[in-house]
C-alpha positions as CSV (number, residue, x, y, z in Angstrom):
1,X,-23.3,0.2,-5.5
2,X,-20.1,-1.8,-5.3
3,X,-18.9,-3.5,-1.9
4,X,-15.3,-3.5,-1.0
5,X,-13.7,-5.8,1.4
6,X,-10.3,-4.8,3.0
7,X,-7.8,-7.4,4.5
8,X,-4.5,-7.2,6.3
9,X,-3.3,-3.8,7.3
10,X,-5.7,-2.3,5.1
11,X,-8.4,-3.0,7.9
12,X,-6.8,-0.5,10.0
13,X,-7.9,2.3,7.6
14,X,-11.4,0.7,7.6
15,X,-11.9,-1.5,10.7
16,X,-15.3,-2.4,9.8
17,X,-13.5,-4.4,7.1
18,X,-15.9,-3.7,4.4
19,X,-17.9,-0.8,2.8
20,X,-20.4,0.0,0.2
21,X,-19.9,3.0,-2.3
22,X,-21.8,4.4,-4.8
23,X,-20.3,3.6,-8.4
24,X,-21.2,4.7,-11.8
25,X,-18.6,2.6,-13.5
26,X,-14.9,2.7,-14.1
27,X,-11.8,0.5,-13.7
28,X,-9.7,-0.9,-10.7
29,X,-7.5,2.0,-11.2
30,X,-10.1,4.5,-11.0
31,X,-11.2,2.9,-7.6
32,X,-7.8,2.9,-6.4
33,X,-7.4,6.7,-7.4
34,X,-10.8,7.3,-5.7
35,X,-9.8,5.7,-2.4
36,X,-6.2,7.3,-2.5
37,X,-8.1,10.8,-2.3
38,X,-9.2,9.8,1.3
39,X,-5.9,11.4,2.5
40,X,-2.2,10.4,3.2
41,X,-2.8,7.2,5.0
42,X,-4.8,5.6,2.0
43,X,-2.1,7.1,-0.3
44,X,0.8,5.3,1.6
45,X,-1.3,2.2,1.8
46,X,-2.1,2.0,-2.0
47,X,1.0,3.3,-3.5
48,X,1.2,2.3,-7.2
49,X,4.6,0.5,-6.4
50,X,3.3,-1.7,-3.9
51,X,2.3,-5.1,-4.7
52,X,-1.3,-5.8,-3.7
53,X,-4.2,-7.9,-5.3
54,X,-7.7,-7.1,-6.5
55,X,-10.4,-9.5,-7.0
56,X,-13.7,-8.9,-8.4
57,X,-16.4,-11.1,-7.7
58,X,-13.9,-13.5,-6.1
59,X,-11.8,-13.6,-9.2
60,X,-8.3,-12.2,-8.9
61,X,-7.3,-9.5,-11.5
62,X,-3.7,-9.3,-12.8
63,X,-4.1,-6.0,-14.5
64,X,-6.6,-2.9,-14.7
65,X,-10.1,-4.4,-15.2
66,X,-13.5,-2.9,-15.2
67,X,-15.7,-2.6,-12.2
68,X,-19.5,-2.8,-12.8
69,X,-22.4,-1.6,-10.4
70,X,-23.1,-4.4,-7.9
71,X,-19.8,-6.0,-8.1
72,X,-17.9,-7.0,-5.0
73,X,-14.3,-5.8,-4.8
74,X,-11.6,-7.5,-2.5
75,X,-8.4,-5.5,-1.9
76,X,-5.7,-7.8,-0.6
77,X,-2.4,-6.2,0.7
78,X,1.2,-7.5,0.2
79,X,1.7,-10.8,2.2
80,X,4.9,-11.6,3.6
81,X,5.7,-15.1,5.0
82,X,8.7,-17.4,5.7
């Protein structure tokens, strides 16, 4: 099992802000592909060309990284500011 936390606009897709998923292993790319399979809203929010960050166990990843059973994942959407 992995725990995923969603932030920003992604919380509109998962209003609880967090969920636990069964996980038999894979990478951050595998996780994003799995989430995109949920439908058009997820595909739009997690488009490959969008800039967002993924953290595994509170460490930001800058490339595809392995996710192990028991990891905590945070998906951070693009941030705008002035």
